[in-house]
KOLSE-904440 format. One record per atom (N, C-alpha, C): chain; residue in three letters; x, y, z. Coordinates in steps of 0.02 Angstrom, whole numbers. Each point is the difference from the previous one (the first is absolute). Layout:
<nodes>
kette=A, rest=Ala, c1=X, c2=Y, c3=Z
...
</nodes>
This chain:
<nodes>
kette=A, rest=Unk, c1=34, c2=-58, c3=-2
kette=A, rest=Unk, c1=-29, c2=66, c3=3
kette=A, rest=Unk, c1=37, c2=59, c3=-2
kette=A, rest=Unk, c1=58, c2=-3, c3=44
kette=A, rest=Unk, c1=47, c2=63, c3=9
kette=A, rest=Unk, c1=26, c2=17, c3=-81
kette=A, rest=Unk, c1=22, c2=-66, c3=-29
kette=A, rest=Unk, c1=28, c2=30, c3=-77
kette=A, rest=Unk, c1=-56, c2=31, c3=-51
kette=A, rest=Unk, c1=-63, c2=-17, c3=23
kette=A, rest=Unk, c1=-50, c2=35, c3=-51
kette=A, rest=Unk, c1=-14, c2=81, c3=30
kette=A, rest=Unk, c1=18, c2=8, c3=58
kette=A, rest=Unk, c1=-4, c2=71, c3=29
kette=A, rest=Unk, c1=62, c2=38, c3=-23
kette=A, rest=Unk, c1=60, c2=-40, c3=-8
kette=A, rest=Unk, c1=62, c2=52, c3=-11
kette=A, rest=Unk, c1=-6, c2=7, c3=-69
kette=A, rest=Unk, c1=-18, c2=-60, c3=-41
kette=A, rest=Unk, c1=-20, c2=5, c3=-82
kette=A, rest=Unk, c1=-31, c2=66, c3=-15
kette=A, rest=Unk, c1=-64, c2=-6, c3=39
kette=A, rest=Unk, c1=-55, c2=66, c3=-24
kette=A, rest=Unk, c1=34, c2=60, c3=22
kette=A, rest=Unk, c1=33, c2=12, c3=65
kette=A, rest=Unk, c1=30, c2=61, c3=18
kette=A, rest=Unk, c1=57, c2=21, c3=-47
kette=A, rest=Unk, c1=21, c2=-44, c3=-13
kette=A, rest=Unk, c1=57, c2=9, c3=-60
kette=A, rest=Unk, c1=-25, c2=40, c3=-64
kette=A, rest=Unk, c1=-48, c2=-45, c3=-19
kette=A, rest=Unk, c1=-36, c2=30, c3=-64
kette=A, rest=Unk, c1=-37, c2=72, c3=15
kette=A, rest=Unk, c1=-39, c2=2, c3=46
kette=A, rest=Unk, c1=-13, c2=67, c3=25
kette=A, rest=Unk, c1=38, c2=50, c3=0
kette=A, rest=Unk, c1=56, c2=-8, c3=30
kette=A, rest=Unk, c1=55, c2=41, c3=-4
kette=A, rest=Unk, c1=32, c2=30, c3=-55
kette=A, rest=Unk, c1=10, c2=-48, c3=-36
kette=A, rest=Unk, c1=37, c2=15, c3=-79
kette=A, rest=Unk, c1=-58, c2=29, c3=-45
kette=A, rest=Unk, c1=-55, c2=-14, c3=19
kette=A, rest=Unk, c1=-56, c2=35, c3=-50
kette=A, rest=Unk, c1=2, c2=67, c3=22
kette=A, rest=Unk, c1=-19, c2=10, c3=64
kette=A, rest=Unk, c1=0, c2=64, c3=27
kette=A, rest=Unk, c1=73, c2=49, c3=-29
kette=A, rest=Unk, c1=66, c2=-22, c3=19
kette=A, rest=Unk, c1=52, c2=38, c3=-25
kette=A, rest=Unk, c1=-1, c2=-4, c3=-66
kette=A, rest=Unk, c1=-28, c2=-32, c3=-46
kette=A, rest=Unk, c1=-11, c2=10, c3=-69
kette=A, rest=Unk, c1=-42, c2=69, c3=-22
kette=A, rest=Unk, c1=-66, c2=-12, c3=30
kette=A, rest=Unk, c1=-33, c2=58, c3=-12
kette=A, rest=Unk, c1=9, c2=61, c3=39
kette=A, rest=Unk, c1=35, c2=-15, c3=48
kette=A, rest=Unk, c1=17, c2=64, c3=42
kette=A, rest=Unk, c1=55, c2=55, c3=-49
kette=A, rest=Unk, c1=52, c2=-47, c3=-37
kette=A, rest=Unk, c1=45, c2=38, c3=-29
kette=A, rest=Unk, c1=-32, c2=18, c3=-67
kette=A, rest=Unk, c1=-44, c2=-38, c3=-25
kette=A, rest=Unk, c1=-51, c2=32, c3=-53
kette=A, rest=Unk, c1=-32, c2=57, c3=3
kette=A, rest=Unk, c1=-27, c2=13, c3=63
kette=A, rest=Unk, c1=-32, c2=68, c3=5
kette=A, rest=Unk, c1=50, c2=48, c3=22
kette=A, rest=Unk, c1=63, c2=-12, c3=29
kette=A, rest=Unk, c1=55, c2=40, c3=23
kette=A, rest=Unk, c1=44, c2=22, c3=-44
kette=A, rest=Unk, c1=7, c2=-39, c3=-71
kette=A, rest=Unk, c1=38, c2=24, c3=-41
kette=A, rest=Unk, c1=-4, c2=62, c3=-29
kette=A, rest=Unk, c1=-69, c2=15, c3=-26
kette=A, rest=Unk, c1=-15, c2=59, c3=-39
kette=A, rest=Unk, c1=3, c2=58, c3=44
kette=A, rest=Unk, c1=13, c2=-3, c3=62
kette=A, rest=Unk, c1=6, c2=67, c3=46
kette=A, rest=Unk, c1=66, c2=13, c3=23
kette=A, rest=Unk, c1=45, c2=-37, c3=-30
kette=A, rest=Unk, c1=70, c2=9, c3=7
kette=A, rest=Unk, c1=17, c2=57, c3=-35
kette=A, rest=Unk, c1=50, c2=46, c3=18
kette=A, rest=Unk, c1=8, c2=57, c3=-54
kette=A, rest=Unk, c1=45, c2=-19, c3=-74
kette=A, rest=Unk, c1=-12, c2=33, c3=-45
kette=A, rest=Unk, c1=36, c2=-26, c3=-64
kette=A, rest=Unk, c1=77, c2=-31, c3=5
kette=A, rest=Unk, c1=28, c2=34, c3=37
kette=A, rest=Unk, c1=74, c2=-13, c3=16
kette=A, rest=Unk, c1=14, c2=-75, c3=31
kette=A, rest=Unk, c1=-50, c2=-34, c3=31
kette=A, rest=Unk, c1=2, c2=-60, c3=15
kette=A, rest=Unk, c1=-34, c2=-58, c3=-37
kette=A, rest=Unk, c1=-17, c2=23, c3=-57
kette=A, rest=Unk, c1=-39, c2=-43, c3=-51
kette=A, rest=Unk, c1=48, c2=11, c3=-67
kette=A, rest=Unk, c1=39, c2=21, c3=0
kette=A, rest=Unk, c1=38, c2=2, c3=-68
kette=A, rest=Unk, c1=42, c2=-66, c3=-15
kette=A, rest=Unk, c1=35, c2=-8, c3=-60
kette=A, rest=Unk, c1=20, c2=-64, c3=-3
kette=A, rest=Unk, c1=62, c2=-19, c3=27
kette=A, rest=Unk, c1=43, c2=48, c3=18
kette=A, rest=Unk, c1=56, c2=-19, c3=26
kette=A, rest=Unk, c1=-22, c2=-22, c3=72
kette=A, rest=Unk, c1=-47, c2=20, c3=40
kette=A, rest=Unk, c1=-30, c2=-29, c3=71
kette=A, rest=Unk, c1=-28, c2=-65, c3=-19
kette=A, rest=Unk, c1=-37, c2=2, c3=-55
kette=A, rest=Unk, c1=-37, c2=-68, c3=-18
kette=A, rest=Unk, c1=56, c2=-56, c3=0
kette=A, rest=Unk, c1=57, c2=11, c3=-47
kette=A, rest=Unk, c1=44, c2=-47, c3=-11
kette=A, rest=Unk, c1=40, c2=-25, c3=69
kette=A, rest=Unk, c1=14, c2=45, c3=48
kette=A, rest=Unk, c1=28, c2=-4, c3=59
kette=A, rest=Unk, c1=-43, c2=-63, c3=40
kette=A, rest=Unk, c1=-65, c2=21, c3=5
kette=A, rest=Unk, c1=-58, c2=-21, c3=39
kette=A, rest=Unk, c1=1, c2=-66, c3=-42
kette=A, rest=Unk, c1=3, c2=-17, c3=-57
kette=A, rest=Unk, c1=-8, c2=-51, c3=-15
kette=A, rest=Unk, c1=48, c2=-48, c3=1
kette=A, rest=Unk, c1=50, c2=17, c3=-17
kette=A, rest=Unk, c1=80, c2=-47, c3=21
kette=A, rest=Unk, c1=-10, c2=-37, c3=82
kette=A, rest=Unk, c1=-27, c2=52, c3=27
kette=A, rest=Unk, c1=-1, c2=1, c3=85
kette=A, rest=Unk, c1=-57, c2=-58, c3=14
kette=A, rest=Unk, c1=-58, c2=9, c3=-30
kette=A, rest=Unk, c1=-46, c2=-56, c3=-5
kette=A, rest=Unk, c1=30, c2=-69, c3=-27
kette=A, rest=Unk, c1=32, c2=12, c3=-43
kette=A, rest=Unk, c1=22, c2=-75, c3=-32
kette=A, rest=Unk, c1=38, c2=-34, c3=49
kette=A, rest=Unk, c1=48, c2=42, c3=44
kette=A, rest=Unk, c1=36, c2=-44, c3=45
kette=A, rest=Unk, c1=-38, c2=-28, c3=60
kette=A, rest=Unk, c1=-50, c2=40, c3=11
kette=A, rest=Unk, c1=-62, c2=-39, c3=45
kette=A, rest=Unk, c1=-26, c2=-46, c3=-13
kette=A, rest=Unk, c1=-20, c2=2, c3=-77
kette=A, rest=Unk, c1=-36, c2=-63, c3=-21
kette=A, rest=Unk, c1=48, c2=-67, c3=-17
kette=A, rest=Unk, c1=69, c2=12, c3=-7
kette=A, rest=Unk, c1=48, c2=-47, c3=-4
kette=A, rest=Unk, c1=-3, c2=-37, c3=68
kette=A, rest=Unk, c1=12, c2=48, c3=54
kette=A, rest=Unk, c1=21, c2=-8, c3=54
kette=A, rest=Unk, c1=-56, c2=-49, c3=39
kette=A, rest=Unk, c1=-68, c2=28, c3=-21
kette=A, rest=Unk, c1=-66, c2=-34, c3=16
kette=A, rest=Unk, c1=2, c2=-74, c3=-24
kette=A, rest=Unk, c1=14, c2=0, c3=-66
kette=A, rest=Unk, c1=-16, c2=-52, c3=-32
kette=A, rest=Unk, c1=51, c2=-66, c3=24
kette=A, rest=Unk, c1=57, c2=31, c3=27
kette=A, rest=Unk, c1=49, c2=-62, c3=6
kette=A, rest=Unk, c1=-23, c2=-13, c3=78
kette=A, rest=Unk, c1=-17, c2=42, c3=56
kette=A, rest=Unk, c1=-26, c2=-12, c3=61
kette=A, rest=Unk, c1=-71, c2=-44, c3=-5
kette=A, rest=Unk, c1=-31, c2=21, c3=-38
kette=A, rest=Unk, c1=-69, c2=-57, c3=2
kette=A, rest=Unk, c1=16, c2=-58, c3=-40
kette=A, rest=Unk, c1=57, c2=-3, c3=-47
kette=A, rest=Unk, c1=30, c2=-55, c3=-8
kette=A, rest=Unk, c1=20, c2=-50, c3=42
kette=A, rest=Unk, c1=39, c2=30, c3=26
kette=A, rest=Unk, c1=31, c2=-48, c3=68
kette=A, rest=Unk, c1=-37, c2=-21, c3=60
kette=A, rest=Unk, c1=-51, c2=40, c3=0
kette=A, rest=Unk, c1=-67, c2=-2, c3=54
kette=A, rest=Unk, c1=-31, c2=-61, c3=-24
kette=A, rest=Unk, c1=-7, c2=7, c3=-59
kette=A, rest=Unk, c1=-49, c2=-55, c3=-8
kette=A, rest=Unk, c1=41, c2=-61, c3=-18
kette=A, rest=Unk, c1=57, c2=-16, c3=-40
kette=A, rest=Unk, c1=39, c2=-54, c3=14
kette=A, rest=Unk, c1=17, c2=-30, c3=75
kette=A, rest=Unk, c1=17, c2=64, c3=56
kette=A, rest=Unk, c1=5, c2=-37, c3=63
kette=A, rest=Unk, c1=-67, c2=-26, c3=26
kette=A, rest=Unk, c1=-50, c2=28, c3=-19
kette=A, rest=Unk, c1=-77, c2=-32, c3=15
kette=A, rest=Unk, c1=-8, c2=-62, c3=-10
kette=A, rest=Unk, c1=20, c2=-18, c3=-90
kette=A, rest=Unk, c1=-9, c2=-68, c3=-20
kette=A, rest=Unk, c1=39, c2=-42, c3=42
kette=A, rest=Unk, c1=66, c2=23, c3=8
kette=A, rest=Unk, c1=49, c2=-41, c3=36
kette=A, rest=Unk, c1=-28, c2=-37, c3=52
kette=A, rest=Unk, c1=-35, c2=64, c3=50
kette=A, rest=Unk, c1=-27, c2=-13, c3=72
kette=A, rest=Unk, c1=-51, c2=-62, c3=-21
kette=A, rest=Unk, c1=-49, c2=11, c3=-49
kette=A, rest=Unk, c1=-45, c2=-38, c3=-18
kette=A, rest=Unk, c1=15, c2=-71, c3=-10
kette=A, rest=Unk, c1=53, c2=-12, c3=-51
kette=A, rest=Unk, c1=3, c2=-67, c3=-16
kette=A, rest=Unk, c1=36, c2=-35, c3=71
kette=A, rest=Unk, c1=64, c2=30, c3=36
kette=A, rest=Unk, c1=8, c2=-14, c3=50
kette=A, rest=Unk, c1=-52, c2=-34, c3=54
kette=A, rest=Unk, c1=-55, c2=29, c3=13
kette=A, rest=Unk, c1=-50, c2=-19, c3=45
kette=A, rest=Unk, c1=-37, c2=-47, c3=-49
kette=A, rest=Unk, c1=-4, c2=-2, c3=-59
kette=A, rest=Unk, c1=-41, c2=-53, c3=-24
kette=A, rest=Unk, c1=32, c2=-61, c3=-5
kette=A, rest=Unk, c1=70, c2=-2, c3=2
kette=A, rest=Unk, c1=52, c2=-59, c3=0
kette=A, rest=Unk, c1=17, c2=-26, c3=83
kette=A, rest=Unk, c1=-27, c2=51, c3=45
kette=A, rest=Unk, c1=7, c2=-32, c3=64
kette=A, rest=Unk, c1=-63, c2=-28, c3=14
kette=A, rest=Unk, c1=-51, c2=14, c3=-29
kette=A, rest=Unk, c1=-67, c2=-24, c3=2
kette=A, rest=Unk, c1=-11, c2=-75, c3=-30
kette=A, rest=Unk, c1=36, c2=-7, c3=-48
kette=A, rest=Unk, c1=1, c2=-77, c3=-31
kette=A, rest=Unk, c1=50, c2=-40, c3=36
kette=A, rest=Unk, c1=67, c2=21, c3=38
kette=A, rest=Unk, c1=43, c2=-24, c3=32
kette=A, rest=Unk, c1=-40, c2=-25, c3=63
kette=A, rest=Unk, c1=-23, c2=44, c3=41
kette=A, rest=Unk, c1=-51, c2=-10, c3=51
kette=A, rest=Unk, c1=-47, c2=-65, c3=-13
kette=A, rest=Unk, c1=-26, c2=3, c3=-58
kette=A, rest=Unk, c1=-64, c2=-64, c3=-12
kette=A, rest=Unk, c1=41, c2=-52, c3=-10
kette=A, rest=Unk, c1=66, c2=-2, c3=-30
kette=A, rest=Unk, c1=33, c2=-47, c3=-23
kette=A, rest=Unk, c1=29, c2=-42, c3=79
kette=A, rest=Unk, c1=6, c2=44, c3=30
kette=A, rest=Unk, c1=36, c2=-30, c3=71
kette=A, rest=Unk, c1=-50, c2=-18, c3=43
kette=A, rest=Unk, c1=-79, c2=33, c3=-4
kette=A, rest=Unk, c1=-52, c2=-34, c3=39
kette=A, rest=Unk, c1=-11, c2=-77, c3=-32
kette=A, rest=Unk, c1=18, c2=-15, c3=-60
kette=A, rest=Unk, c1=-12, c2=-64, c3=-36
kette=A, rest=Unk, c1=50, c2=-43, c3=42
kette=A, rest=Unk, c1=65, c2=26, c3=-5
kette=A, rest=Unk, c1=46, c2=-36, c3=18
kette=A, rest=Unk, c1=-8, c2=-16, c3=76
kette=A, rest=Unk, c1=-25, c2=41, c3=50
kette=A, rest=Unk, c1=-28, c2=-13, c3=59
kette=A, rest=Unk, c1=-35, c2=-56, c3=16
kette=A, rest=Unk, c1=-63, c2=15, c3=-42
kette=A, rest=Unk, c1=-37, c2=-50, c3=-10
kette=A, rest=Unk, c1=5, c2=-80, c3=-8
kette=A, rest=Unk, c1=55, c2=-7, c3=-49
kette=A, rest=Unk, c1=29, c2=-64, c3=-23
kette=A, rest=Unk, c1=44, c2=-23, c3=56
kette=A, rest=Unk, c1=42, c2=57, c3=47
kette=A, rest=Unk, c1=34, c2=-24, c3=51
kette=A, rest=Unk, c1=-39, c2=-26, c3=49
kette=A, rest=Unk, c1=-50, c2=46, c3=13
kette=A, rest=Unk, c1=-41, c2=-19, c3=59
kette=A, rest=Unk, c1=-42, c2=-66, c3=-8
kette=A, rest=Unk, c1=-17, c2=-16, c3=-68
kette=A, rest=Unk, c1=-32, c2=-68, c3=-15
kette=A, rest=Unk, c1=57, c2=-50, c3=12
kette=A, rest=Unk, c1=58, c2=11, c3=-5
kette=A, rest=Unk, c1=45, c2=-62, c3=-3
kette=A, rest=Unk, c1=22, c2=-10, c3=76
kette=A, rest=Unk, c1=2, c2=70, c3=35
kette=A, rest=Unk, c1=27, c2=-18, c3=79
kette=A, rest=Unk, c1=-42, c2=10, c3=45
kette=A, rest=Unk, c1=-74, c2=29, c3=-12
kette=A, rest=Unk, c1=-42, c2=30, c3=43
kette=A, rest=Unk, c1=-18, c2=-51, c3=54
kette=A, rest=Unk, c1=6, c2=-76, c3=-5
kette=A, rest=Unk, c1=-12, c2=-31, c3=46
kette=A, rest=Unk, c1=53, c2=-2, c3=55
kette=A, rest=Unk, c1=80, c2=0, c3=-18
kette=A, rest=Unk, c1=61, c2=9, c3=31
kette=A, rest=Unk, c1=-16, c2=63, c3=50
kette=A, rest=Unk, c1=-14, c2=54, c3=-29
kette=A, rest=Unk, c1=-9, c2=60, c3=36
kette=A, rest=Unk, c1=-50, c2=-3, c3=48
kette=A, rest=Unk, c1=-51, c2=-16, c3=-22
kette=A, rest=Unk, c1=-61, c2=-16, c3=55
kette=A, rest=Unk, c1=19, c2=-48, c3=70
kette=A, rest=Unk, c1=32, c2=-58, c3=-39
kette=A, rest=Unk, c1=25, c2=-20, c3=68
kette=A, rest=Unk, c1=63, c2=27, c3=38
kette=A, rest=Unk, c1=34, c2=39, c3=-34
kette=A, rest=Unk, c1=61, c2=33, c3=51
kette=A, rest=Unk, c1=-49, c2=50, c3=45
kette=A, rest=Unk, c1=-49, c2=47, c3=-27
kette=A, rest=Unk, c1=-42, c2=50, c3=43
kette=A, rest=Unk, c1=-29, c2=-37, c3=61
kette=A, rest=Unk, c1=-28, c2=-62, c3=-20
kette=A, rest=Unk, c1=-31, c2=-31, c3=60
kette=A, rest=Unk, c1=40, c2=-31, c3=36
kette=A, rest=Unk, c1=54, c2=-22, c3=-21
kette=A, rest=Unk, c1=49, c2=-23, c3=48
kette=A, rest=Unk, c1=35, c2=71, c3=46
kette=A, rest=Unk, c1=7, c2=46, c3=-18
kette=A, rest=Unk, c1=22, c2=59, c3=34
kette=A, rest=Unk, c1=-51, c2=18, c3=55
kette=A, rest=Unk, c1=-61, c2=-9, c3=-29
kette=A, rest=Unk, c1=-69, c2=11, c3=50
kette=A, rest=Unk, c1=25, c2=-32, c3=65
kette=A, rest=Unk, c1=18, c2=-66, c3=1
kette=A, rest=Unk, c1=2, c2=-46, c3=51
kette=A, rest=Unk, c1=59, c2=-11, c3=30
kette=A, rest=Unk, c1=56, c2=48, c3=-23
kette=A, rest=Unk, c1=68, c2=-18, c3=33
kette=A, rest=Unk, c1=6, c2=17, c3=76
kette=A, rest=Unk, c1=-36, c2=49, c3=18
kette=A, rest=Unk, c1=5, c2=16, c3=77
kette=A, rest=Unk, c1=-67, c2=5, c3=26
kette=A, rest=Unk, c1=-44, c2=-23, c3=-24
kette=A, rest=Unk, c1=-72, c2=-5, c3=31
kette=A, rest=Unk, c1=8, c2=-68, c3=51
kette=A, rest=Unk, c1=-50, c2=14, c3=40
kette=A, rest=Unk, c1=-17, c2=-50, c3=40
kette=A, rest=Unk, c1=-41, c2=-56, c3=-33
kette=A, rest=Unk, c1=17, c2=-52, c3=34
kette=A, rest=Unk, c1=-40, c2=-65, c3=-25
kette=A, rest=Unk, c1=-73, c2=3, c3=37
kette=A, rest=Unk, c1=-35, c2=33, c3=2
kette=A, rest=Unk, c1=-68, c2=-7, c3=9
kette=A, rest=Unk, c1=-58, c2=-3, c3=-42
kette=A, rest=Unk, c1=-57, c2=-8, c3=29
kette=A, rest=Unk, c1=-59, c2=-7, c3=-44
kette=A, rest=Unk, c1=-13, c2=58, c3=-35
kette=A, rest=Unk, c1=-4, c2=55, c3=30
kette=A, rest=Unk, c1=-19, c2=65, c3=-35
kette=A, rest=Unk, c1=71, c2=6, c3=-61
kette=A, rest=Unk, c1=56, c2=-2, c3=2
kette=A, rest=Unk, c1=28, c2=-9, c3=-48
kette=A, rest=Unk, c1=5, c2=-37, c3=-47
kette=A, rest=Unk, c1=-20, c2=-73, c3=11
kette=A, rest=Unk, c1=-4, c2=-37, c3=-53
kette=A, rest=Unk, c1=-59, c2=12, c3=-37
kette=A, rest=Unk, c1=-69, c2=16, c3=59
kette=A, rest=Unk, c1=-43, c2=5, c3=-60
kette=A, rest=Unk, c1=19, c2=59, c3=-44
kette=A, rest=Unk, c1=21, c2=42, c3=17
kette=A, rest=Unk, c1=11, c2=79, c3=-33
kette=A, rest=Unk, c1=31, c2=-33, c3=-84
kette=A, rest=Unk, c1=65, c2=-42, c3=16
kette=A, rest=Unk, c1=39, c2=-13, c3=-53
kette=A, rest=Unk, c1=-47, c2=-47, c3=-47
kette=A, rest=Unk, c1=-41, c2=-57, c3=36
kette=A, rest=Unk, c1=-57, c2=-32, c3=-43
kette=A, rest=Unk, c1=-37, c2=49, c3=-45
kette=A, rest=Unk, c1=-24, c2=41, c3=28
kette=A, rest=Unk, c1=-48, c2=52, c3=-31
kette=A, rest=Unk, c1=30, c2=31, c3=-48
kette=A, rest=Unk, c1=57, c2=34, c3=8
kette=A, rest=Unk, c1=48, c2=30, c3=-66
kette=A, rest=Unk, c1=14, c2=-62, c3=-45
kette=A, rest=Unk, c1=17, c2=-51, c3=20
kette=A, rest=Unk, c1=19, c2=-45, c3=-58
kette=A, rest=Unk, c1=-50, c2=-27, c3=-47
kette=A, rest=Unk, c1=-68, c2=4, c3=52
kette=A, rest=Unk, c1=-75, c2=-14, c3=-47
kette=A, rest=Unk, c1=0, c2=51, c3=-42
kette=A, rest=Unk, c1=-8, c2=67, c3=12
kette=A, rest=Unk, c1=-6, c2=55, c3=-32
kette=A, rest=Unk, c1=39, c2=15, c3=-54
kette=A, rest=Unk, c1=71, c2=-18, c3=6
kette=A, rest=Unk, c1=47, c2=2, c3=-58
kette=A, rest=Unk, c1=-21, c2=-55, c3=-50
kette=A, rest=Unk, c1=1, c2=-62, c3=33
kette=A, rest=Unk, c1=-15, c2=-42, c3=-46
kette=A, rest=Unk, c1=-70, c2=-7, c3=-37
kette=A, rest=Unk, c1=-48, c2=27, c3=20
kette=A, rest=Unk, c1=-61, c2=28, c3=-44
kette=A, rest=Unk, c1=-8, c2=46, c3=-43
kette=A, rest=Unk, c1=56, c2=51, c3=11
kette=A, rest=Unk, c1=11, c2=63, c3=-39
kette=A, rest=Unk, c1=37, c2=-29, c3=-68
kette=A, rest=Unk, c1=55, c2=-43, c3=22
kette=A, rest=Unk, c1=36, c2=-48, c3=-68
kette=A, rest=Unk, c1=-32, c2=-39, c3=-27
kette=A, rest=Unk, c1=-62, c2=-24, c3=25
kette=A, rest=Unk, c1=-40, c2=-63, c3=-47
kette=A, rest=Unk, c1=-53, c2=55, c3=-42
kette=A, rest=Unk, c1=-31, c2=63, c3=28
kette=A, rest=Unk, c1=-35, c2=24, c3=-42
kette=A, rest=Unk, c1=33, c2=29, c3=-59
kette=A, rest=Unk, c1=65, c2=18, c3=16
kette=A, rest=Unk, c1=35, c2=45, c3=-63
kette=A, rest=Unk, c1=15, c2=-54, c3=-57
kette=A, rest=Unk, c1=15, c2=-70, c3=34
kette=A, rest=Unk, c1=15, c2=-52, c3=-50
kette=A, rest=Unk, c1=-55, c2=-16, c3=-27
kette=A, rest=Unk, c1=-51, c2=-18, c3=45
kette=A, rest=Unk, c1=-59, c2=-13, c3=-58
kette=A, rest=Unk, c1=-46, c2=33, c3=-27
kette=A, rest=Unk, c1=7, c2=76, c3=11
kette=A, rest=Unk, c1=-30, c2=47, c3=-37
kette=A, rest=Unk, c1=40, c2=15, c3=-51
kette=A, rest=Unk, c1=63, c2=-15, c3=-7
kette=A, rest=Unk, c1=51, c2=-3, c3=-74
kette=A, rest=Unk, c1=-13, c2=-30, c3=-50
kette=A, rest=Unk, c1=-41, c2=-47, c3=16
kette=A, rest=Unk, c1=-23, c2=-53, c3=-61
kette=A, rest=Unk, c1=-75, c2=-2, c3=12
kette=A, rest=Unk, c1=-41, c2=59, c3=-43
kette=A, rest=Unk, c1=-63, c2=-1, c3=31
kette=A, rest=Unk, c1=-50, c2=-60, c3=-54
kette=A, rest=Unk, c1=18, c2=-48, c3=-34
kette=A, rest=Unk, c1=-26, c2=-48, c3=-41
kette=A, rest=Unk, c1=0, c2=-57, c3=47
kette=A, rest=Unk, c1=48, c2=-17, c3=38
kette=A, rest=Unk, c1=0, c2=-64, c3=45
kette=A, rest=Unk, c1=15, c2=10, c3=79
kette=A, rest=Unk, c1=-1, c2=-33, c3=33
kette=A, rest=Unk, c1=-11, c2=11, c3=71
kette=A, rest=Unk, c1=-49, c2=10, c3=26
kette=A, rest=Unk, c1=-5, c2=6, c3=78
kette=A, rest=Unk, c1=-56, c2=1, c3=37
kette=A, rest=Unk, c1=-27, c2=53, c3=-9
kette=A, rest=Unk, c1=16, c2=65, c3=-11
kette=A, rest=Unk, c1=-36, c2=69, c3=-19
kette=A, rest=Unk, c1=27, c2=-4, c3=-82
kette=A, rest=Unk, c1=-73, c2=-1, c3=-31
kette=A, rest=Unk, c1=7, c2=3, c3=-68
kette=A, rest=Unk, c1=-47, c2=57, c3=-36
kette=A, rest=Unk, c1=16, c2=29, c3=-56
kette=A, rest=Unk, c1=-43, c2=48, c3=-33
kette=A, rest=Unk, c1=-54, c2=-45, c3=-28
kette=A, rest=Unk, c1=-69, c2=18, c3=4
kette=A, rest=Unk, c1=-43, c2=-52, c3=-40
kette=A, rest=Unk, c1=-1, c2=-1, c3=-87
kette=A, rest=Unk, c1=0, c2=-43, c3=-16
kette=A, rest=Unk, c1=-1, c2=-31, c3=-69
kette=A, rest=Unk, c1=-77, c2=8, c3=-28
kette=A, rest=Unk, c1=-55, c2=21, c3=50
kette=A, rest=Unk, c1=-58, c2=-12, c3=-38
kette=A, rest=Unk, c1=0, c2=52, c3=-40
kette=A, rest=Unk, c1=0, c2=60, c3=-7
kette=A, rest=Unk, c1=5, c2=57, c3=-58
kette=A, rest=Unk, c1=29, c2=-45, c3=-68
kette=A, rest=Unk, c1=68, c2=-37, c3=2
kette=A, rest=Unk, c1=15, c2=-12, c3=-60
kette=A, rest=Unk, c1=-41, c2=-65, c3=-35
kette=A, rest=Unk, c1=-28, c2=-45, c3=68
kette=A, rest=Unk, c1=-27, c2=-47, c3=-8
kette=A, rest=Unk, c1=-77, c2=14, c3=-58
kette=A, rest=Unk, c1=-11, c2=58, c3=31
kette=A, rest=Unk, c1=-72, c2=32, c3=-9
kette=A, rest=Unk, c1=15, c2=24, c3=-89
kette=A, rest=Unk, c1=67, c2=37, c3=-12
kette=A, rest=Unk, c1=7, c2=27, c3=-53
kette=A, rest=Unk, c1=27, c2=-61, c3=-49
kette=A, rest=Unk, c1=20, c2=-43, c3=9
kette=A, rest=Unk, c1=15, c2=-69, c3=-38
kette=A, rest=Unk, c1=-62, c2=-34, c3=-29
kette=A, rest=Unk, c1=-50, c2=-2, c3=63
kette=A, rest=Unk, c1=-67, c2=-31, c3=-35
kette=A, rest=Unk, c1=-33, c2=46, c3=-36
kette=A, rest=Unk, c1=6, c2=64, c3=6
kette=A, rest=Unk, c1=-37, c2=41, c3=-69
kette=A, rest=Unk, c1=35, c2=-11, c3=-64
kette=A, rest=Unk, c1=66, c2=-6, c3=4
kette=A, rest=Unk, c1=34, c2=9, c3=-61
kette=A, rest=Unk, c1=-10, c2=-77, c3=-44
kette=A, rest=Unk, c1=1, c2=-56, c3=49
kette=A, rest=Unk, c1=-17, c2=-54, c3=-26
kette=A, rest=Unk, c1=-79, c2=-17, c3=-39
kette=A, rest=Unk, c1=-43, c2=35, c3=12
kette=A, rest=Unk, c1=-59, c2=-1, c3=-20
kette=A, rest=Unk, c1=-17, c2=21, c3=-73
</nodes>
């Protein structure tokens, strides 16, 4: 949103400066509107135009470079997420085993601790079961209903 406001303010400022100069020029004394003065002003304006073009070109290049870097970082992050997912799939059980072993490292062996560990293990195991079962939606105990496809096939066969 801020970029729209900056562009609009810049546009309005440039238009106002142009119209202001159009209105102001005829009011200048003749000695300020002669050909020699015009040539010096034109040469100076050319310097401003060249400098402005260079600066704007460098700024656009810098913005494009930053945009490309961010785009690359997002793609790299997505790739790292995929690799992390694969690693967790391969070593997930070992990590969970280490985590639960660390829970009981210095815990007293009483009924409350044992019950808490059993409930925690049941919760994690249930979550893993749901993840793995829903990962294959057409087989397993939790399935996507095939009735819509069966109805469609029945209509096609007629």
